[in-house]
C-alpha positions, 0 to 999 in steps of 0.5 A: 510457484507459491502465493499467499494472500495475506488478509487482515479482518476486523468486524468486517462480515458484511462484505467478507464473504463476497471479498473471500469468493472474489480470490481467484488463484491462478492456474498452477499456483499454490495459493493460501490464504492467511487471515489475521483478525484484530478482535472482531466481534460481529460474525466475521471469525464464524466466516473465516472458520467456515473457509478454514473448514474447506468453503471456498476451495483455497487454503485459508488459515486464521490467527490473532492479530495484534489489536493495534490498528490495520497497518500493525496488523499487515506488517505483523502477517508480512513480517511472519517468518512462518508464512513462506511463499514465492508472491505475497498479496495484501488483501482488504476484507471488503473489495471485490477483486477482478478475476484476473488481478493475481494473474495479471500481478504474478505475470508482471512480477515474473518479468523482473530478476527473482532477486530484485525486490519488485512490487506490482499495484494498481489502479481501482474501480470504486464501489458504492456501499449498494454495489453500484459502480462509483468512479475510478482511483485517478489515472498516475501518469508519472512513473513510480519512484522514491521521488514520489514515494516521499511525497505521496503513496500512489500504491493502494495496499488492496492492490499490491503484489510483491515478489519474495525479494520485496518481502525479504526487504521489509522483513529487514527493516521489520515492524517499523512505527510508519503511517500505513503499511502500503506507503511504506512498501513503496517507499522501501521498494523504491528507495532500495532501488526496486522496481514498482510497477504500476498497472493503469486498469483497474484490478479490483472494485474498492468498496466506499463505506462509513467504515473505510480507513482510508477512502478512494480519491474520488471528485474535486471535494475528496481531493480538496480535503486532502490538499487541506490536511496536506497544508493544515500540516497533517502530512508533515506528522505522517512524513516525520514518521516515515523519514525516521523510519527510513533513517532507521534502515538508511544501509537498505536504501542506494546511494542516490536515495539516501541523498534524495532523503537528505534533500527532502528533509532539507525541503522539511527543516531548512530556511526559507530560501534553503527550502526552496532551492532543495524543492527546485533542485531536487526532483522530488514530484507529485504525480498531478499538476495540482499535486505539485502545487500543493507540494510547492506551497507545502514546502514554502509554508513548511508543511511538508 
């Protein structure tokens, strides 16, 4: 079994060694770390070169990123045909992986037929800048599905591990213009009828600091800020990009999910009564009661 850990870096020297040292390749697995650096000006490249020269015991190769932000960096790695493996894991530069993270993910994926796109994701435990436990990400109880992925990403990229069939699916879609690489993976794998496995047990410690691109959704203040962005229209612009990307590879979606995408577009662009009817009959859902209320409000206000 070949495993590729896809690591993206940018000025991450502060926590990078701890992240690299926490990556435990399962026994019997041929593992490699492929690091793509987006133009770091601190000590990140020096650290990566030291690991590429043998520190840490895991094969590491280094390449230059596209220089267009973390989304483009991750997608450029995932869509690089020269990286060959049976399993692919996204990796941020500043987390601490639990020792059984990859073993649990690969065990879960082995239960899926090898030609079926499959994606594993998990809950996270948050870590403060000083290293203290700061809480846990929300525990999602409703099943992962395209009907949920259209309005919400429950799959944190730092926990994502996918099989080769899922990677081939994302390759077929290409390097698209989407909001987040992890949300796109959740959308496309679920939309194509693949399997998305959500693990309720945390698989890593998610570092919270000023440089986070996306922070953990902890506490009412954080969630309220996200709902205000949702109602303020930020999410509508994000959905514009996601829907365009889905339409460009519509042939990869199942027939039922193409119909669901049309319902979602009715929720976004129809008249008031058309939007409300589409929300009522479509089956598109958020994971929590408060999220469902926010979805209804956004549909009514044409902010979705």
